[in-house]
C-alpha positions as CSV (number, residue, x, y, z in Angstrom):
1,X,-8.2,-55.6,206.7
2,X,-9.1,-59.0,205.4
3,X,-7.8,-61.0,202.5
4,X,-10.2,-63.1,200.5
5,X,-8.6,-66.0,198.8
6,X,-7.9,-69.7,198.4
7,X,-5.1,-72.0,199.6
8,X,-4.4,-73.2,196.1
9,X,-4.0,-69.8,194.3
10,X,-0.4,-68.8,193.7
11,X,-1.5,-65.2,193.4
12,X,-3.1,-65.4,196.9
13,X,0.1,-67.1,198.2
14,X,2.1,-64.2,196.9
15,X,0.1,-61.8,199.0
16,X,0.1,-64.1,202.0
17,X,3.9,-64.3,201.9
18,X,4.2,-60.6,201.7
19,X,1.8,-60.2,204.6
20,X,3.8,-62.6,206.7
21,X,7.1,-61.1,205.9
22,X,5.9,-57.6,206.9
23,X,4.2,-58.9,210.0
24,X,0.8,-57.4,209.1
25,X,-2.5,-58.3,210.8
26,X,-4.6,-59.4,207.9
27,X,-6.6,-62.7,208.3
28,X,-7.4,-64.9,205.3
29,X,-11.1,-65.6,204.5
30,X,-11.3,-68.7,202.3
31,X,-13.5,-68.4,199.1
32,X,-14.0,-71.0,196.4
33,X,-14.6,-69.0,193.3
34,X,-15.6,-72.1,191.4
35,X,-18.4,-72.9,193.8
36,X,-22.0,-72.3,192.8
37,X,-22.6,-70.2,196.0
38,X,-19.4,-68.1,195.7
39,X,-19.8,-64.5,196.9
40,X,-16.6,-63.2,195.5
41,X,-18.5,-60.9,193.0
42,X,-19.8,-58.9,195.9
43,X,-16.3,-57.6,196.4
44,X,-14.6,-58.2,193.1
45,X,-16.7,-57.8,189.9
46,X,-14.1,-59.9,188.0
47,X,-14.8,-62.9,190.3
48,X,-11.2,-63.5,191.1
49,X,-9.0,-63.9,194.2
50,X,-7.0,-62.4,195.9
51,X,-9.2,-59.5,197.0
52,X,-8.2,-57.3,199.9
53,X,-11.0,-55.7,201.9
54,X,-9.8,-52.4,203.5
55,X,-11.0,-51.0,206.9
56,X,-13.3,-48.6,205.1
57,X,-14.9,-51.4,203.1
58,X,-13.2,-50.7,199.8
59,X,-11.8,-53.7,197.9
60,X,-8.5,-53.9,196.1
61,X,-7.5,-56.4,193.4
62,X,-5.4,-57.9,191.7
63,X,-2.4,-59.3,193.5
64,X,0.0,-56.7,192.1
65,X,-2.1,-53.8,193.3
66,X,-2.6,-55.5,196.7
67,X,1.1,-56.1,197.1
68,X,1.9,-52.5,196.3
69,X,-0.6,-51.3,198.8
70,X,0.4,-53.6,201.6
71,X,4.1,-52.9,201.1
72,X,3.4,-49.2,201.6
73,X,2.1,-49.9,205.1
74,X,4.2,-49.9,208.3
75,X,6.5,-51.5,209.3
76,X,9.0,-50.0,206.9
77,X,10.7,-53.3,205.9
78,X,9.7,-52.8,202.3
79,X,9.8,-55.7,199.8
80,X,9.4,-53.4,196.8
81,X,12.1,-50.6,196.4
82,X,10.5,-47.2,196.5
83,X,12.0,-45.9,193.2
84,X,14.7,-46.2,190.6
85,X,16.1,-49.1,188.7
86,X,15.9,-51.4,191.7
87,X,12.1,-51.0,191.8
88,X,11.8,-51.6,188.1
89,X,13.9,-54.7,188.4
90,X,11.7,-56.2,191.2
91,X,8.5,-55.4,189.3
92,X,9.9,-56.9,186.1
93,X,10.6,-60.1,188.0
94,X,7.1,-60.1,189.3
95,X,5.8,-59.6,185.7
96,X,7.9,-62.5,184.5
97,X,6.8,-64.8,187.3
98,X,3.1,-63.8,187.0
99,X,3.4,-64.4,183.2
100,X,4.6,-67.9,183.7
101,X,1.7,-68.5,186.1
102,X,-0.8,-67.0,183.7
103,X,0.2,-69.4,181.0
104,X,0.3,-72.3,183.5
105,X,-3.1,-71.5,184.8
106,X,-4.5,-71.4,181.2
107,X,-3.0,-74.9,180.6
108,X,-4.5,-76.2,183.8
109,X,-8.0,-74.8,182.9
110,X,-7.8,-76.3,179.4
111,X,-7.0,-79.7,181.0
112,X,-9.6,-79.6,183.8
113,X,-12.5,-77.5,182.6
114,X,-12.9,-78.8,179.0
115,X,-13.9,-82.3,177.9
116,X,-11.0,-84.2,176.3
117,X,-12.6,-83.9,172.8
118,X,-12.8,-80.1,173.2
119,X,-9.2,-79.5,174.3
120,X,-6.8,-77.8,171.9
121,X,-3.3,-79.3,171.7
122,X,-2.2,-76.2,169.8
123,X,-3.3,-74.0,172.6
124,X,-1.7,-76.2,175.2
125,X,1.6,-76.2,173.3
126,X,1.5,-72.5,173.0
127,X,1.0,-71.9,176.7
128,X,3.6,-74.6,177.6
129,X,6.0,-72.8,175.4
130,X,5.5,-69.6,177.4
131,X,6.0,-71.4,180.7
132,X,9.2,-73.0,179.4
133,X,10.6,-69.8,178.0
134,X,9.7,-67.9,181.2
135,X,11.5,-70.5,183.4
136,X,14.5,-70.4,181.2
137,X,14.6,-66.7,181.5
138,X,14.2,-66.8,185.2
139,X,17.0,-69.3,185.5
140,X,19.3,-67.3,183.3
141,X,18.7,-64.1,185.2
142,X,19.1,-65.7,188.6
143,X,22.3,-67.4,187.5
144,X,24.2,-68.1,190.8
145,X,23.0,-65.0,192.6
146,X,21.7,-65.2,196.1
147,X,18.5,-63.2,195.3
148,X,16.4,-62.6,192.2
149,X,16.9,-58.8,192.2
150,X,19.5,-56.9,194.1
151,X,21.2,-57.9,197.3
152,X,18.2,-58.8,199.5
153,X,15.0,-60.7,199.6
154,X,12.2,-58.8,197.8
155,X,8.9,-59.3,196.0
156,X,10.9,-60.6,193.1
157,X,11.8,-63.7,195.2
158,X,8.2,-64.0,196.5
159,X,6.7,-63.9,193.0
160,X,9.2,-66.4,191.6
161,X,8.8,-68.8,194.5
162,X,5.0,-68.7,194.2
163,X,5.2,-69.5,190.5
164,X,7.6,-72.4,191.1
165,X,5.6,-73.8,193.9
166,X,2.3,-73.8,192.0
167,X,3.9,-75.4,188.9
168,X,5.3,-78.2,191.1
169,X,1.8,-78.9,192.5
170,X,-0.4,-78.4,189.4
171,X,1.8,-79.1,186.4
172,X,4.3,-81.7,187.7
173,X,5.0,-82.9,184.2
174,X,7.0,-79.7,183.7
175,X,10.1,-80.8,185.6
176,X,11.7,-77.4,186.2
177,X,13.8,-78.8,189.1
178,X,15.7,-81.0,186.7
179,X,15.8,-78.4,183.9
180,X,16.8,-75.4,186.0
181,X,18.7,-76.7,189.1
182,X,19.5,-73.1,190.2
183,X,15.7,-72.4,190.5
184,X,15.4,-75.6,192.4
185,X,18.1,-74.5,194.9
186,X,16.5,-71.1,195.2
187,X,13.0,-72.5,195.9
188,X,14.5,-74.8,198.5
189,X,16.1,-71.8,200.2
190,X,12.8,-69.9,200.1
191,X,11.0,-72.8,201.6
192,X,13.1,-72.5,204.8
193,X,11.4,-69.2,205.4
194,X,8.3,-69.5,207.6
195,X,6.3,-67.3,205.2
196,X,6.7,-69.9,202.4
197,X,6.5,-73.0,204.6
198,X,3.2,-71.8,206.0
199,X,1.6,-71.1,202.7
200,X,2.4,-74.2,200.6
201,X,-0.4,-74.5,198.0
202,X,-3.0,-77.3,198.5
């Protein structure tokens, strides 16, 4: 297997952390999807990373599908519960964290890919509202618990941590550490894990 991605993508980081936590052999091939000579469309017609190339040459995308597939592989230290309410809770956390990221990425693209006169403050305000509401919901649900979902480290913590780490890098004006100190404590704890420390976005 081979993972195609970038060091800055939070969605790629989510997959990389899961790979590290499971101890899977899956090297990362760097690809700049914004470069004129990008070849990502050869594997993903949507032109996005992450993209996982399987042994038989098939490609999987997006990050949620890739995480589901990789978590089904041995060893059996699963990060997504197999069934029941625990599984739904973990996937719900992933949807929330990814939704925060989706809105944040749209903000970032508006700021970096459009000329100042073409930018929409209304659009930026709308997306920032989603980020803020999502962070508030994450903080409320985490409360003072040790882990995001259940009694152990799961994909819920991975997704939340990757969202927080990307926001800190790309949208530092959103000071979630001050606004949600329990999220700040949780991210600091996650950063003590080698999987997170080795995949800090750049």
